[in-house]
C-alpha positions as CSV (number, residue, x, y, z in Angstrom):
1,M,-4.9,32.5,-19.8
2,R,-2.6,31.0,-17.2
3,D,-4.6,31.7,-14.1
4,K,-4.8,28.2,-12.6
5,Q,-7.5,29.1,-10.1
6,Q,-9.7,30.8,-12.7
7,F,-9.3,27.8,-15.1
8,R,-10.0,25.3,-12.3
9,A,-13.2,27.2,-11.4
10,I,-14.3,27.1,-15.1
11,Y,-13.4,23.5,-15.4
12,E,-15.3,22.5,-12.2
13,E,-18.3,24.5,-13.2
14,H,-18.6,23.4,-16.8
15,H,-16.9,20.0,-17.2
16,A,-20.2,18.1,-16.8
17,A,-21.9,20.4,-19.4
18,V,-19.1,19.8,-21.9
19,C,-19.2,16.1,-21.4
20,A,-23.0,16.2,-21.9
21,Y,-22.5,18.1,-25.1
22,F,-20.2,15.3,-26.4
23,A,-22.5,12.6,-25.1
24,R,-25.2,13.8,-27.4
25,R,-22.9,14.0,-30.4
26,A,-20.2,11.4,-30.2
27,A,-19.6,7.7,-29.3
28,R,-19.6,7.1,-25.5
29,D,-16.0,5.9,-25.6
30,D,-14.9,9.3,-27.0
31,V,-16.7,11.6,-24.6
32,E,-14.0,12.0,-22.0
33,D,-11.2,12.3,-24.5
34,L,-13.1,15.0,-26.5
35,A,-13.9,16.9,-23.2
36,A,-10.2,16.7,-22.2
37,E,-9.1,18.0,-25.6
38,T,-11.7,20.9,-25.3
39,F,-10.2,21.9,-21.9
40,A,-6.7,21.6,-23.2
41,V,-7.5,24.0,-26.0
42,A,-9.3,26.3,-23.5
43,W,-6.2,26.3,-21.3
44,R,-4.1,27.6,-24.2
45,K,-6.6,30.0,-25.7
46,L,-9.1,31.3,-23.1
47,P,-8.9,35.1,-22.9
48,R,-7.8,36.6,-19.6
49,R,-11.4,37.9,-19.0
50,I,-14.4,36.1,-20.2
51,E,-18.0,36.9,-19.2
52,H,-19.6,33.8,-20.6
53,P,-17.3,30.8,-20.5
54,L,-19.8,28.1,-21.3
55,P,-20.8,29.4,-24.8
56,W,-17.1,29.9,-25.5
57,L,-16.4,26.3,-24.4
58,Y,-19.2,25.0,-26.6
59,A,-17.6,26.8,-29.6
60,V,-14.3,25.2,-28.7
61,A,-16.1,21.8,-28.3
62,G,-17.7,22.2,-31.7
63,N,-14.3,22.7,-33.3
64,V,-12.9,19.7,-31.4
65,L,-15.8,17.6,-32.6
66,S,-15.4,18.7,-36.2
67,N,-11.7,17.8,-36.1
68,H,-12.6,14.4,-34.5
69,R,-15.2,13.7,-37.2
70,R,-12.8,14.6,-40.0
71,K,-10.2,12.2,-38.4
72,L,-12.8,9.4,-38.3
73,A,-13.9,10.1,-41.9
74,R,-10.3,9.8,-43.0
75,R,-10.1,6.4,-41.3
76,G,-13.5,5.4,-42.9
77,E,-15.3,5.3,-39.5
78,F,-18.7,6.8,-38.4
79,A,-18.9,9.5,-35.8
80,L,-21.1,7.2,-33.8
81,D,-20.6,3.5,-33.4
82,P,-23.3,0.9,-32.9
83,S,-22.6,0.8,-29.1
84,T,-24.2,4.2,-28.8
85,G,-27.6,2.6,-29.2
86,D,-30.6,3.5,-31.2
87,P,-30.4,7.1,-32.4
88,A,-34.1,7.5,-31.9
89,E,-33.5,7.2,-28.1
90,R,-32.1,10.8,-28.3
91,F,-35.6,11.9,-29.4
92,G,-37.7,10.0,-26.9
93,G,-37.9,7.0,-29.2
94,D,-39.5,9.1,-32.0
95,R,-37.9,7.6,-35.2
96,G,-39.6,10.2,-37.4
97,L,-38.1,13.0,-35.5
98,A,-34.7,11.3,-35.5
99,R,-34.8,10.8,-39.3
100,A,-36.0,14.4,-39.8
101,F,-33.3,15.8,-37.5
102,A,-30.6,13.7,-39.3
103,A,-31.7,15.1,-42.7
104,L,-30.9,18.6,-41.5
105,S,-27.6,20.2,-42.3
106,E,-25.0,20.2,-39.6
107,R,-25.4,23.9,-39.1
108,D,-29.2,23.6,-38.6
109,R,-28.8,20.6,-36.2
110,E,-26.2,22.6,-34.1
111,A,-28.5,25.7,-33.9
112,I,-31.4,23.6,-32.6
113,C,-29.1,21.6,-30.3
114,L,-27.5,24.6,-28.7
115,V,-30.9,25.9,-27.6
116,A,-32.9,22.6,-27.1
117,W,-30.2,20.2,-25.8
118,E,-27.7,22.6,-24.2
119,G,-30.4,25.0,-22.9
120,L,-28.6,28.1,-24.0
121,S,-30.4,31.4,-24.6
122,V,-30.3,32.8,-28.1
123,G,-27.5,35.2,-27.0
124,D,-25.3,32.5,-25.5
125,A,-26.0,30.2,-28.4
126,A,-24.9,33.0,-30.8
127,R,-21.7,33.3,-28.8
128,A,-21.1,29.6,-29.2
129,A,-21.9,29.7,-32.9
130,G,-19.6,32.7,-33.4
131,C,-22.3,35.1,-34.7
132,S,-24.6,37.9,-33.6
133,A,-27.8,37.2,-31.7
134,A,-29.8,38.5,-34.6
135,T,-28.0,36.2,-37.1
136,F,-28.4,33.2,-34.7
137,H,-32.1,34.0,-34.2
138,V,-32.7,33.9,-38.0
139,R,-30.6,30.7,-38.3
140,L,-32.6,29.0,-35.5
141,S,-35.9,30.1,-37.0
142,R,-35.0,28.7,-40.4
143,A,-33.7,25.5,-38.9
144,R,-36.9,25.0,-37.0
145,A,-38.9,25.7,-40.1
146,R,-36.9,23.2,-42.1
147,L,-37.3,20.6,-39.3
148,G,-41.1,21.3,-39.3
149,R,-41.2,20.7,-43.1
150,L,-39.2,17.5,-42.8
151,L,-41.6,16.2,-40.1
152,E,-44.6,17.0,-42.4
153,N,-42.9,15.2,-45.3
154,P,-40.5,12.7,-43.7
155,P,-37.3,11.6,-45.4
156,V,-37.3,8.0,-46.6
157,S,-33.8,6.9,-45.8
158,T,-32.8,5.7,-42.3
159,F,-29.1,5.4,-43.2
160,V,-28.4,9.0,-42.4
161,I,-29.5,8.5,-38.8
162,Q,-26.4,6.5,-37.9
163,E,-24.1,8.7,-40.0
164,K,-25.1,12.2,-38.9
165,I,-26.6,12.2,-35.4
């Protein structure tokens, strides 16, 4: 896509949402850089016509975040640094929920986050996840069930909170 006006409109409408996406998943100092990278990729790859740009941007943002985390892992760093504060703050101070959430797989966490944190419908979350709505619905249902089981039988380790949230 090279239509500057269309891209500007998408950027202006969704920049805050993309930054919020990263603010919930990365260190504060990285949020703007990750958002900028997301929009740079979007500029190069956004189709000429797109009905739902936000879910597509979340898919791009997810790929940018995965690349960022791999880069940090190669350098021996965590995806979040201590300056991001207590991970339980993301869950209203509920440490049990934070531990249970951290114990989920990345795929389960992302399914729950797309709906709960980003406020996407199942259809839009499916677009962001790159699957059909039916597949995403099953994925989300299973993730919620696993989270429920973890809340009933909490994981013991708190180490994973800093590493995975």
